[in-house]
C-alpha positions in Angstrom: 60.9 -131.6 153.2 62.0 -131.7 148.9 63.9 -134.5 147.6 67.5 -133.4 145.8 67.3 -133.1 142.3 69.8 -135.7 141.7 69.1 -139.6 144.0 71.7 -142.5 143.8 72.4 -146.2 145.4 75.6 -146.0 147.2 76.7 -147.6 144.0 76.0 -144.6 142.2 77.7 -142.9 144.8 80.8 -144.8 144.2 80.7 -144.1 140.9 80.4 -141.0 141.1 82.9 -140.2 142.5 85.5 -142.5 141.4 85.8 -145.5 144.1 84.5 -148.4 144.6 81.5 -149.1 146.7 83.4 -150.7 149.9 85.7 -147.1 150.1 82.1 -145.8 150.3 81.3 -148.0 153.4 85.4 -147.3 154.6 84.2 -143.9 155.2 81.3 -144.2 156.5 82.6 -146.2 159.1 85.6 -143.5 159.6 82.6 -141.5 160.0 83.9 -139.4 156.3 80.5 -139.6 154.6 76.9 -139.8 156.4 74.6 -143.4 156.2 71.0 -142.1 155.4 68.9 -143.9 156.9 66.3 -146.9 154.7 63.9 -145.4 153.9 60.7 -147.2 155.7 58.2 -149.5 153.2 56.7 -151.0 150.8 57.4 -148.5 146.7 59.3 -148.3 144.6 63.5 -148.6 145.5 62.0 -149.2 149.4 65.2 -150.6 151.7 67.6 -148.7 149.3 69.3 -145.4 150.8 70.0 -142.6 148.2 72.8 -140.5 148.5 72.3 -136.6 146.6 74.2 -134.8 145.7 75.9 -133.1 148.7 76.8 -137.0 149.9 78.6 -136.8 145.7 80.4 -133.8 146.9 81.8 -134.9 149.9 83.1 -138.2 148.6 84.4 -135.9 145.4 86.3 -133.7 148.4 87.7 -136.2 150.6 89.1 -137.7 147.2 90.7 -134.7 145.8 92.2 -133.7 149.8 93.5 -137.3 149.4 95.3 -137.0 146.3 97.1 -133.6 147.4 97.8 -135.5 150.5 96.4 -134.7 153.2 95.2 -138.1 155.8 92.3 -139.4 156.6 92.2 -137.5 159.9 93.7 -134.1 158.8 90.7 -134.8 156.2 87.9 -135.3 159.5 89.8 -132.3 160.2 89.0 -129.7 157.7 85.0 -131.3 157.1 84.6 -129.9 160.8 86.6 -126.5 159.1 84.0 -126.3 156.9 81.3 -125.9 160.2 82.4 -123.4 161.6 85.3 -121.2 159.3 88.3 -121.6 161.1 90.8 -120.4 158.3 93.7 -120.3 160.7 93.6 -124.0 161.3 92.9 -125.0 157.8 96.1 -123.4 156.6 97.4 -124.9 159.2 97.2 -128.0 157.9 97.7 -127.1 154.7 101.0 -125.6 156.0 101.6 -128.3 157.9 101.3 -130.4 154.1 102.8 -128.8 152.1 105.9 -129.4 154.6 105.3 -133.3 154.7 105.2 -133.0 150.7 108.7 -130.9 150.7 110.0 -133.3 152.4 109.5 -135.9 150.6 110.4 -133.9 147.5 113.9 -133.8 148.5 113.9 -137.2 149.4 112.5 -138.1 146.0 115.2 -136.4 144.4 117.8 -137.7 146.4 116.8 -141.4 144.9 116.7 -139.7 141.7 119.8 -138.5 142.1 122.3 -141.6 143.2 119.4 -144.0 140.3 121.2 -140.7 138.1 124.7 -141.3 139.3 124.3 -145.7 139.6 122.9 -145.7 135.8 125.6 -143.9 134.8 128.4 -145.4 136.3 127.1 -148.4 134.4 127.0 -147.7 131.4 130.9 -147.1 132.1 132.8 -149.6 130.5 134.2 -150.7 133.6 134.9 -154.9 134.8 133.3 -155.8 137.9 128.8 -155.9 138.5 126.4 -154.1 137.5 126.4 -150.8 140.5 122.6 -150.8 140.3 122.6 -154.4 141.4 125.1 -154.5 143.9 123.7 -151.0 144.6 120.8 -152.5 146.6 122.6 -155.8 148.4 122.2 -156.2 151.7 125.0 -156.1 153.9 
């Protein structure tokens, strides 16, 4: 079997993916990334697992999917769907993620609006404590 052009250690894989080594190991434990076998033999680098371009692409995919708001379970499902080419299911996952993001955006907008009102009230010359400070006091 031909070796891939680019092979690296777990540290190199982590660097290429913009994560730490422990994150790579975590993804491996979760079944999102494969763990190559340790080579046997006494040659240079013997016993050190090597990762290739496919693992780098997978790690980058995981990070980008997380950036889009997918959970690790959803990412696992997307990875599985990639092997089956189940586009309808992939679209359904994306639609569910979009709906969750829309909900979160609405919540953030409401929080922003409330804080804007509090900041405006705090700027008004009125007696008593600042409305921002009193708004977050526990009842």
